[in-house]
Every structure is written in C-alpha cells, then in structure tokens.
C-alpha positions in Angstrom: 24.9 160.6 -2.3 27.7 162.7 -2.1 26.9 165.3 0.6 29.2 166.3 3.2 27.7 164.9 6.6 27.9 166.9 9.9 30.7 166.0 12.0 29.2 164.1 14.6 32.3 164.8 17.0 35.0 162.4 18.6 32.7 161.2 21.5 29.9 160.1 18.6 32.4 158.5 16.5 33.4 156.4 19.6 30.3 155.4 20.1 29.5 154.3 17.1 32.8 152.1 17.1 31.8 150.8 20.4 28.5 149.8 19.2 29.3 148.4 15.8 32.0 146.1 17.7 28.9 145.0 19.9 26.9 144.1 17.1 29.6 142.0 15.3 30.4 140.0 18.5 27.3 139.3 19.4 25.0 139.5 16.2 27.4 138.5 13.1 24.7 135.8 12.1 21.4 138.3 11.8 23.9 140.7 10.0 25.1 138.1 7.5 21.0 137.5 6.9 20.6 140.9 6.4 23.6 141.0 3.8 21.9 137.7 2.0 18.4 139.9 1.4 18.1 140.9 -2.2 16.3 144.2 -1.9 18.5 146.9 -1.1 15.5 149.2 -0.7 14.0 147.9 2.1 14.4 148.8 5.8 15.7 145.7 7.7 15.0 145.4 11.5 17.7 144.2 13.5 16.6 143.0 17.1 19.1 143.1 19.9 18.5 142.3 23.8 18.9 145.1 26.3 20.2 142.5 28.5 23.2 141.6 26.4 24.4 145.3 26.0 23.8 145.8 29.7 26.3 142.8 30.4 28.8 144.0 27.4 29.1 147.8 28.1 26.9 148.9 31.3 28.1 152.7 30.5 26.9 152.4 27.2 23.7 150.9 27.9 23.1 153.7 30.6 23.7 156.1 27.7 21.0 154.4 25.1 18.7 154.3 27.8 19.1 158.0 29.2 19.0 159.6 25.9 17.6 157.3 23.4 17.0 159.9 21.1 20.4 160.9 20.5 22.0 157.2 20.5 19.2 155.1 18.8 20.2 157.0 15.8 24.1 156.2 16.3 22.9 152.7 16.7 21.4 152.4 13.4 24.8 153.9 12.2 26.9 151.5 13.6 24.1 148.9 12.3 25.1 149.9 8.8 28.7 150.0 9.4 29.1 146.7 10.9 26.6 145.5 7.9 29.6 146.4 5.6 32.4 144.9 7.6 30.3 142.0 7.3 29.5 142.3 3.7 33.3 142.8 3.0 34.1 139.3 4.5 31.4 137.8 2.4 32.3 139.7 -1.1 34.9 137.2 -1.5 32.4 134.5 -1.7 30.6 136.2 -4.2 27.3 137.0 -2.2 25.8 139.8 -0.3 23.9 143.2 -1.6 24.6 146.5 0.2 21.9 148.0 2.7 21.3 151.4 3.5 18.7 151.0 6.2 19.1 148.9 8.9 17.1 149.8 12.3 18.5 148.6 15.6 14.8 147.3 17.5 15.9 147.0 21.4 14.1 144.2 23.4 14.1 145.0 27.1 12.4 141.4 28.0 14.8 139.9 30.9 16.7 143.5 31.5 16.9 145.5 34.3 14.2 148.0 32.0 11.7 145.6 33.3 11.5 147.7 36.5 8.1 149.7 37.4 10.0 153.0 36.9 10.7 152.0 33.2 8.0 150.0 32.5 4.8 152.0 34.0 1.1 151.7 33.2 -0.3 154.0 30.5 -2.3 155.9 33.2 0.9 156.6 35.6 3.0 158.2 32.5 4.6 161.9 33.9 6.5 164.3 32.8 9.3 162.2 34.5 9.4 159.5 31.7 9.7 162.2 29.0 13.2 161.5 27.0 14.2 157.9 28.2 13.9 154.5 26.8 10.1 153.4 28.0 7.8 150.4 27.7 4.2 150.5 27.7 2.0 147.3 27.8 -1.9 147.8 26.1 -4.6 146.5 23.8 -4.7 148.2 20.4 -8.1 149.9 19.8 -7.5 151.7 17.0 -5.0 151.2 14.1 -4.9 153.8 11.6 -4.1 153.8 7.6 -0.1 153.4 6.4 1.2 156.7 5.4 4.4 158.1 4.1 6.4 160.9 5.5 9.5 162.9 5.1 12.4 161.9 7.2 15.2 163.9 5.8 15.9 166.5 3.6 19.7 168.3 2.5 20.0 172.2 2.3 23.3 173.7 0.9 24.6 177.3 2.1 24.6 179.7 -0.7 27.6 181.5 1.0 30.0 178.6 1.9 28.3 175.6 -0.2 28.2 173.5 3.1 25.4 170.7 2.9 23.5 169.9 5.9 20.3 167.6 6.6 17.2 169.0 8.0 15.0 166.4 10.0 11.1 167.4 10.3 9.7 167.4 13.9 7.2 164.7 14.7 6.3 167.0 17.6 4.9 170.0 15.4 3.3 167.0 13.1 6.4 167.3 10.5 7.1 170.5 9.9 10.6 171.5 8.9 12.3 174.5 11.1 15.3 175.6 9.1 18.7 177.0 11.3 19.0 180.4 11.9 22.5 180.4 10.9 24.8 178.0 8.6 25.7 174.8 11.1 29.0 174.5 9.2 31.9 173.6 12.4 34.8 174.6 10.3 37.7 176.9 11.4 35.7 180.2 10.5 31.9 179.9 10.3 30.4 181.2 7.5 27.2 182.4 9.3 25.0 182.7 6.4 21.3 182.6 6.5 20.6 181.7 2.7 20.0 178.1 2.3 19.1 176.4 -1.0 17.2 173.1 -1.1 19.0 170.3 -3.2 17.0 168.4 -5.4 16.2 164.4 -5.0 17.7 164.6 -1.3 14.3 163.8 0.4 14.2 160.7 2.2 10.9 159.1 2.9 9.6 156.7 5.5 6.6 154.6 6.0 4.6 155.9 9.2 1.4 154.5 10.9 -0.4 155.7 14.1 -1.9 153.2 16.5 -3.6 153.9 19.7 -3.1 151.5 22.6 -5.3 151.3 26.0 -4.1 149.9 29.2 -5.6 146.3 30.1 -9.2 146.6 32.0 -7.9 143.4 34.0 -5.3 145.3 35.8 -7.4 148.1 36.9 -9.0 148.8 40.1 -13.0 149.6 40.5 -13.9 152.9 39.0 -10.5 153.4 37.2 -10.7 154.7 33.8 -8.6 152.8 31.3 -6.0 155.4 29.9 -4.6 155.1 26.2 -1.6 157.1 24.1 -1.0 157.3 20.6 1.5 155.2 19.3 3.9 156.3 16.0 5.1 153.2 14.0 7.6 153.7 11.5 9.6 151.5 8.6 9.6 148.0 9.2 7.0 148.3 12.6 4.2 149.4 10.3 1.4 147.3 9.8 2.7 144.7 12.2 -0.4 144.6 14.8 -4.1 145.4 14.5 -7.1 146.4 16.3 -7.5 144.0 19.4 -3.9 142.7 19.6 -2.1 142.7 23.1 1.3 144.6 22.6 4.5 145.7 24.5 5.8 148.7 22.9 9.3 150.1 24.2 10.1 153.6 22.7 10.7 157.5 23.4 7.8 159.6 25.1 7.4 162.7 23.7 4.5 165.2 22.9 3.2 167.1 20.0 1.1 169.9 19.5 -3.0 169.3 18.6 -4.1 170.5 15.2 -4.1 174.3 15.0 -8.0 175.0 14.7 -10.0 178.2 14.9 -11.0 179.0 18.5 -9.5 175.5 20.0 -7.1 175.9 22.9 -4.0 174.2 21.2 -3.0 171.4 23.7 0.2 169.0 24.1 -0.8 165.2 23.6 1.8 162.8 25.0 2.6 160.2 22.4 4.9 157.2 22.0 7.6 156.9 19.0 8.0 153.1 18.9 11.2 151.4 18.7 10.4 147.8 19.2 6.7 146.0 19.4 6.1 142.6 20.4 2.5 141.1 20.1 1.5 138.8 23.1 -1.5 137.3 22.1 0.1 134.2 22.4 0.9 135.2 25.8 -2.6 136.2 26.8 -3.6 133.5 29.3 -0.1 133.0 31.0 -0.9 132.1 34.5 1.5 130.6 36.7 0.8 126.7 37.8 3.6 125.4 39.9 4.4 121.8 40.0 3.1 121.2 43.5 -0.3 122.6 42.3 -0.7 119.9 39.4 0.3 117.2 42.0 -2.5 118.7 44.4 -4.8 118.4 41.2 -3.6 114.8 40.5 -4.0 113.6 44.3 -7.6 115.2 44.4 -8.7 112.9 41.4 -6.8 109.7 42.9 -9.2 110.4 45.8 -12.1 110.4 43.8 -11.1 107.5 41.4 -14.1 105.6 42.3 -16.6 108.4 42.5 -15.5 110.8 39.5 -18.5 112.7 39.3 -18.9 113.6 43.1 -15.3 115.1 42.4 -16.4 117.0 39.4 -19.4 118.4 41.9 -16.6 119.8 44.4 -15.3 121.5 41.4 -18.7 122.7 40.3 -19.5 124.3 43.8 -16.9 126.3 43.6 -18.4 128.2 40.9 -20.3 131.3 41.9 -20.9 129.6 45.8 -23.2 132.7 46.9 -25.9 131.0 44.9 -27.6 128.0 45.6 -28.5 125.0 43.5 -28.5 125.8 39.7 -26.3 122.3 39.1 -27.0 122.5 35.3 -26.0 126.5 34.9 -22.5 125.8 36.9 -22.2 122.6 34.8 -22.7 124.8 31.8 -20.4 127.5 32.8 -17.7 124.9 33.3 -18.0 123.4 30.4 -18.1 126.7 28.1 -15.2 128.3 29.9 -13.1 125.0 29.4 -14.3 124.5 25.7 -13.6 121.8 23.5 -10.8 121.2 20.8 -10.6 123.1 17.7 -10.8 121.0 14.5 -9.2 122.0 11.1 -10.6 119.7 8.2 -8.2 118.9 5.3 -9.7 121.7 3.5 -8.5 124.1 5.5 -12.0 124.4 7.1 -12.4 125.6 10.9 -14.7 123.8 13.3 -14.6 126.3 16.4 -13.3 124.6 19.7 -14.8 127.6 22.2 -18.6 127.3 23.2 -21.2 129.7 23.9 -23.7 130.3 26.9 -27.1 132.0 26.7 -29.0 132.6 30.0 -32.7 133.5 29.3 -34.4 134.0 32.6 -36.7 136.1 35.0 -35.1 138.9 36.9 -33.6 138.0 40.3 -32.5 134.4 38.8 -28.6 135.2 39.2 -27.7 135.5 35.7 -25.6 138.8 36.1 -23.9 137.0 39.3 -22.7 134.2 36.7 -21.7 136.3 34.1 -19.4 138.5 36.7 -18.2 135.3 38.4 -17.1 133.7 34.9 -15.6 136.9 33.9 -13.2 136.5 37.0 -12.8 132.8 36.3 -11.4 133.6 32.7 -7.8 135.5 32.2 -8.8 137.9 29.4 -12.5 139.0 29.7 -14.7 141.9 28.7 -18.2 142.9 30.2 -20.5 144.8 28.4 -24.2 145.5 27.7 -25.9 144.9 24.2 -26.1 148.5 23.4 -21.9 148.3 23.8 -20.0 150.2 26.2 -18.0 152.3 23.3 -18.9 153.6 20.0 -17.6 150.5 18.5 -20.4 148.5 20.0 -20.0 144.6 20.2 -17.8 144.3 16.8 -16.2 147.2 15.2 -16.7 150.7 13.8 -14.8 153.1 11.6 -14.1 156.8 13.3 -12.7 159.6 12.2 -9.8 161.1 14.0 -7.9 164.0 12.8 -9.4 163.8 9.2 -8.5 159.9 8.9 -10.6 157.1 9.2 -9.3 154.6 11.7 -10.8 151.2 13.0 -11.8 151.1 16.5 -12.4 147.6 18.1 -15.4 146.8 20.0 -15.9 144.2 23.1 -15.8 141.0 21.1 -12.5 142.0 19.2 -11.0 143.1 22.6 -11.7 139.8 24.1 -10.1 137.9 21.1 -8.6 134.4 23.2 -10.8 135.3 26.0 -14.4 135.7 27.2 -16.6 138.1 26.4 -19.8 138.5 28.5 -23.0 140.2 27.3 -25.6 141.4 29.6 -29.1 142.4 28.2 -28.2 140.2 24.9 -31.6 141.1 23.3 -30.7 145.2 23.3 -28.0 144.9 20.6 -27.7 147.5 17.9 -28.6 146.7 14.6 -25.2 146.3 12.7 -24.3 144.3 15.8 -27.0 141.9 15.1 -25.8 141.5 11.7 -22.2 140.7 12.2 -22.1 138.8 15.6 -23.4 135.8 13.6 -19.9 135.9 12.1 -18.1 136.6 15.1 -19.7 133.6 16.8 -19.6 130.9 13.8 -16.5 131.9 11.7 -14.7 133.3 14.5 -13.8 136.4 12.3 -15.2 139.9 11.8 -15.2 141.4 7.9 -15.2 144.9 7.8 -16.2 147.0 4.7 -16.2 150.6 6.0 -15.4 154.2 4.9 -12.6 152.4 2.4 -11.2 150.1 5.1 -11.3 146.2 4.0 -9.9 143.7 6.5 -11.1 140.9 8.7 -10.4 141.1 12.4 -10.0 138.1 14.6 -12.7 136.8 17.5 -11.8 133.6 19.1 -13.9 134.6 21.7 -16.4 132.8 24.1 -19.7 134.5 23.9 -21.6 134.4 27.4 -25.2 136.3 27.0 -28.0 136.8 29.5 -31.4 138.4 28.8 -34.6 138.7 29.8 -37.6 137.2 28.3 -40.3 139.5 26.2 -43.0 139.8 28.8 -44.0 136.5 30.9 -42.2 133.7 29.6 -44.8 130.8 27.6 -43.4 127.6 27.3 -45.4 126.7 24.5 -43.9 129.3 22.3 -40.5 128.7 21.0 -37.5 130.7 22.5 -37.3 133.0 19.5 -40.8 134.0 20.4 -40.2 134.6 23.8 -36.9 136.4 23.2 -36.2 139.2 20.7 -33.2 137.0 19.3 -33.8 135.2 15.8 -33.6 131.5 15.1 -30.2 131.8 13.5 -28.5 133.9 16.0 -29.9 131.3 19.1 -28.5 128.3 17.0 -25.1 129.9 17.4 -25.0 129.1 21.2 -24.0 125.6 22.4 -26.5 125.9 25.6 -29.4 128.0 26.2 -30.6 127.7 29.6 -34.0 128.9 30.7 -34.2 130.2 34.6 -37.9 130.7 35.3 -39.0 132.0 38.9 -42.0 129.7 39.3 -43.4 129.2 42.9 -41.8 126.2 44.7 -42.5 126.4 48.6 -40.3 123.6 49.3 -37.5 125.2 46.9 -38.1 128.8 48.5 -37.6 127.6 52.0 -34.1 125.4 51.3 -32.7 128.6 49.2 -33.8 131.1 52.0 -31.9 129.3 54.5 -28.9 128.8 52.6 -28.9 132.7 52.1 -29.0 132.9 55.9 -26.4 130.6 56.7 -23.8 131.7 54.3 -22.3 134.1 56.6 -21.5 131.6 59.0 -19.9 129.5 56.3 -17.8 132.2 55.0 -15.8 132.3 58.7 -15.1 128.8 58.5 -14.5 128.1 55.0 -10.8 127.0 54.2 -9.0 127.3 51.1 -6.8 124.0 51.6 -9.9 121.5 51.7 -10.8 120.8 47.6 -12.9 118.6 48.4 -15.7 120.7 49.7 -15.6 123.9 47.9 -12.8 125.2 45.4 -11.5 128.8 46.0 -11.6 131.2 42.8 -7.7 131.2 42.2 -7.6 127.5 42.6 -10.8 127.1 40.1 -8.9 129.7 37.6 -5.7 127.9 37.3 -7.3 124.3 37.2 -9.5 125.5 33.8 -6.2 126.9 32.6 -4.5 123.7 33.1 -7.0 121.4 31.7 -7.3 123.5 28.6 -3.7 123.9 27.9 -2.8 120.2 28.7 -5.7 117.9 27.7 -6.7 117.5 23.9 -9.4 114.7 24.3 -10.1 111.9 21.2 -13.7 110.5 21.0 -13.8 106.9 22.1 -16.0 104.2 20.3 -18.7 104.1 22.7 -19.0 108.2 23.0 -19.3 108.2 18.8 -22.0 105.6 19.2 -23.8 107.5 21.8 -23.7 110.8 20.1 -24.2 109.7 16.7 -27.6 107.6 18.2 -28.7 111.0 19.6 -28.4 113.1 16.7 -30.3 110.9 14.2 -32.8 110.3 16.9 -32.9 114.4 16.8 -32.8 114.6 12.5 -35.7 112.2 12.7 -37.7 114.1 15.0 -36.7 117.8 13.5 -38.6 119.4 11.0 -37.3 121.0 7.7 -36.8 123.9 9.1 -34.5 122.8 12.0 -32.3 120.6 10.3 -29.4 123.5 10.3 -30.1 123.7 13.8 -28.8 120.0 14.6 -26.2 119.8 12.4 -24.8 122.6 14.8 -26.2 120.7 17.5 -23.4 117.8 16.6 -21.1 119.9 16.8 -21.9 121.5 20.0 -22.3 117.7 21.5 -18.9 116.9 20.8 -17.2 120.2 22.0 -19.1 119.8 25.4 -18.2 116.3 25.6 -14.7 117.2 25.2 -14.9 120.2 27.6 -16.1 117.8 30.1 -13.5 115.0 29.3 -10.9 118.2 30.1 -13.2 118.7 33.6 -12.8 115.1 34.5 -8.9 115.3 34.2 -8.3 112.8 31.3 -7.6 112.6 27.4 -10.1 110.9 26.1 -14.0 111.2 25.6 -16.1 108.5 27.6 -19.7 107.2 27.1 -20.1 109.4 30.3 -18.8 112.5 29.0 -21.3 111.8 26.0 -24.3 111.4 28.3 -23.3 114.8 30.0 -23.2 116.7 27.0 -26.2 115.6 25.9 -28.0 116.2 29.3 -26.7 119.9 28.7 -28.5 120.0 25.4 -31.5 118.7 26.7 -31.5 121.3 29.4 -31.5 123.8 26.6 -34.8 122.5 25.0 -37.8 124.4 26.7 -39.8 120.8 26.7 -37.4 118.5 27.9 -38.5 115.2 29.2 -35.2 114.6 31.1 -34.1 117.4 33.0 -37.2 119.1 34.2 -41.0 119.3 33.0 -40.6 122.9 31.7 -37.0 122.6 31.0 -36.5 125.0 34.3 -32.8 124.8 35.2 -33.5 127.1 37.6 -34.3 124.1 40.0 -31.7 122.2 39.3 -29.8 121.0 42.5 -26.5 119.1 43.2 -27.3 115.1 44.3 -26.1 113.6 47.2 -24.7 110.4 44.9 -24.3 111.5 41.6 -22.3 108.4 40.2 -25.1 106.2 41.7 -27.7 107.8 39.3 
C-alpha cells in the first residue's frame, strides 16, 4: 500500500522472526501449497499444532497462550513473511503466487492446553479466563448469516504526515476510536490531533456469529445448559452449521449489549475464534478395550449351541426393573443397533436407522424405556411432542439483534444419535409437516425468513404416545391415535401396550416388583450370563454397530421375499406404500439382529425374528398375541427349542 507501518519494537520483530523460523522448519510443505494456490485475494489458513510449538520454543508458546491478542497477529505476520521466503525459493522454478492474507490456526489437541483450566465447560467460564487462549466444546444451536466487517483503516496525521492503522473494536460492536494524539514514535513526537482518512485503505473481513451450547449429556440433573456467542472470521465462516458438535479455540472477551432506550447496557461474554473443529464423526467415541472385546467373544462362545439364550441374557439388561415385555426389549435393542445404510448407484440413500413407536395405556412403562434408551445411546435428546425449545422438534427461524438466525430443534441436535419424543401425538403443526422428511430422507429442508438450507437429521426416533380414549382393537392405529397413516408408516416397529386384566400376569409382576430390592443387593456386574450392567450394554451396542456390516444370505432373502409377497397379496391398494417400506424395515431389523447376535451375515433366524417384530406391530397378529398386545410377552426358558 505504501503506508509507513508503526514500529512494533525490537521484541516484536524478534518474536516474528522466531515464529517464522518455526513455521519454515515444521510447516514448509503447507506453506508451499499456499504458494501454489492461484487466487491471491483469498484468506488462507495455516493449521499448526500447539504441542509442536511447545516442543520447539516453550517460552514463545507461553507468550502465545497468555497474550494471544498481541501474539496471534504477530503469528499471522510471521506466516506471511515465511510464505515470502518459500515463494522466493519457488520463483526460480517459475511457480507460486504471492498472498497477503494467511491466518495461523492453532490446534490444541494433544497439548498441555487440554487441561480443565484452559478447557472448561461453557458454564464454568469466569473472569480469570479472559484474555488467554481458551478452548470450549459444545453444540451449535444457532448460526447467523455471513456479513462483512471492517478490519482495518488507515489515517494520516495532518501535521507530520505520519500514517497509522486504526482497528475497529469488536467489544464496542465495531466502532472506531481515533487516538487522542499522533502515535508517531520518532525522536520528536508531533502530538497532532487532526487526522485525515486515507482513501481506499479499508481492509474488510468475512464475519459470522454462531451460538454454541454445552452438551446436556455432561450435565447433572437440574443443571441449565449454558451458551455463548462465537465470532468466526475469514476462512472460518460457514464451516459449521446448526446441530454440529464443535471444539472452538479462541480468546474470550466481552462486548456491550445493544444501546437500546430504557434498557440497561450489559457486558455479554463472547469467544473470538482462532480454530474450530467439527467433532460429528467423533460423536459416539466410547473406549472399548481389547479385553472387553475378548469378553464379548468368550460370552458368545459359551452360547454357541444356544445363541438365543445368550441374546435373551443381553435383552434382560434392558430396563431390568420392568418385568417381561420381551418384545419391547427386543425392539429397543434392534432399534438402537440399526441396520446398514444402503446407497444405490444413482446416489439414492436408504436409511440404516430404525424408528420405534410405543402406543399404550398409562402405567405400561413407555417413559421408562425412553429414558433407558437415552442412557444406552452416546448422543441423545429427550423431549416431549410440544418441544422443549422454541425450535420444537425440527428447526425455526428466530430474530436475534435484528438478524434472522436458524435455531436447531431436538431432531437436529440429536443428529447421529437418538431422539426420544414422549407424548408424540401432541406435536406442533409445523413439526408434523417436516418430521416426515426428517424420519425418511434424514434431512430437514428450510425456507424461512429468507434462510434456505438443508440440515442433517441422521437420527433414530423413539416415540411414545397414549391412545385416544379407550383403545379399540377393531379400529386401525391411525384412528386409535391422532397420528396420520403416512407418519405411522415411517416407524419400523409400532408396539401396542394394553393394560388388560390378567390375574396370572398381575401376580407374577407384583412378585417381581416386591423381590426387586433383594436382587439389587446380590446382583454382580461380572457375570454376563444373567443380567448385563448398563455400561457393558452401552459398549456392546456401540461395538457391534461399528464392527459388523451384515450381508443377507440366500436363505434370509428367500424368507423376507416370501413374507413380503404374502403381505402384498393381502394388502389393499392404499397400503401398498406401507408394504414397500415394510420390506426396507425387514432388511434393517434382520441386519440389526445379526449384529446383536455378534455376526456378519444375516441368517434365516435373523429374518424370522425381523418378521416377528413386524408382526408384533400389527394390532391383529395371530403369531404374537390375539390382540397384538406386547405387554404380556415374556422371556421363554428355552428360546432355541421354540
């Protein structure tokens, strides 16, 4: 530009040289790739590991950590300087383009900064964290539009012609404050107070605000999840969207809330991001040691001759406080494990996640199963049909500070996990319209307040609802509930739990409840052949989901095909669409059962079990119970013989 930059002092110059030397030694290849990029006007990120800087120069690393506001801009200058050195070497080969905007992004993974002091939860942010390089973890609940903001402008002193930059302050909502006197640092300071703006000297940056909230999984009961605004600039904008899990490194500061009449002005905390990392792929990271895998293999080798007995031992660990309900426990296990996602040659996706709906009288244990399933899943959101936030179940557009932003609902926040919806029939109207797409295509398409986008909802939906009045087995399910046929058809399994009068069943259940206190004291977590503990079940489900991708055998295909054709012949024209979905559900459930049985191929047994689950979903099934009532289904003594 030809402007005289302010003398940064000898110490700053030495630090820039030291940082540039570090970049040239450790990140020469990354600098070369930036040189080879063709567009000189873009902002280029240079990601470095803080652990390497600590290893290279500990005092310098401490300065970057303790005074990031001063040293991160120096790091950017060092990156541009190092890039010019690399470019000079490449010019001889006739390649490379000069870049003016390179930003050093610091990844703290594997460094000493991963301690609780510098990696607190959002709710633990305090004044002591202000001004240091801090890392926060959370879920993006709002994402604003990308804007342009002024990053720097130049002025000239009218008395001595000294040029200097002025930076707008984010803390005061990008207002510009001129110095009280000329900042020239020559032998005789002119102390002029009249400055002239230099034309065409404004440097602008991309700017986006998001809001992240701490994960509800890590909070205690009754704790309100806290949130914080995060400012993304330049290459960081539009890298995350609502529903993403992120780890953000940056500087905590505060800004004045908008100056409104008759409203007290407060300081709102915010994080100016330097590095942001999506952790969606790491959502379900659970530590499964090798000795535990050997334990699983040993368990199945013991039940090699009676595999169904082994499977029932696993199922008994699901909601052990509830007696019986074998069909429900099997359905919960198969839903949580899920099938294998299939992508056709045309790019069309057939979901691998299964959905489960429990329809039943009050007091039949529906909410108990919902809460237990949420504990088994590594990422889960529990809500009611009315929705726990203004976003409800899907997503909504909200106005924040005069700007429209998207706020993610329960299904988007549960992406990659489980969404438990109690009182499923009490959903809002706009949720009913969009949940069809969320359950089948696993996306939500938005066109609200000028915001047009598609959000991902790769979510297992586990719903529970009460029947509308007295349940009538003669009427279809859509009449007994307030749910439409198309919405019901998206559930792989719909189980009806009716509290009918059965003296024998009542006697068995009451004795189980009374004896439960004695069993709790004597139960051991080591013996897997009786009841599996919750932590073991959780790890087992995570392991089989990630390790096995079952393939259908010819026998299994024949069984599923025959059953499907039988249903098509007996179905009316209106139900034809349902039976097509039923075929996909059968395949998913058969694959899930093969995973549950710890194997990589779908056998005839898996296909038959999937058919039993589908038959249980029918209110007039002759296979399970005369009234299709899953409440009185119990564990059999010798399942393999049956």
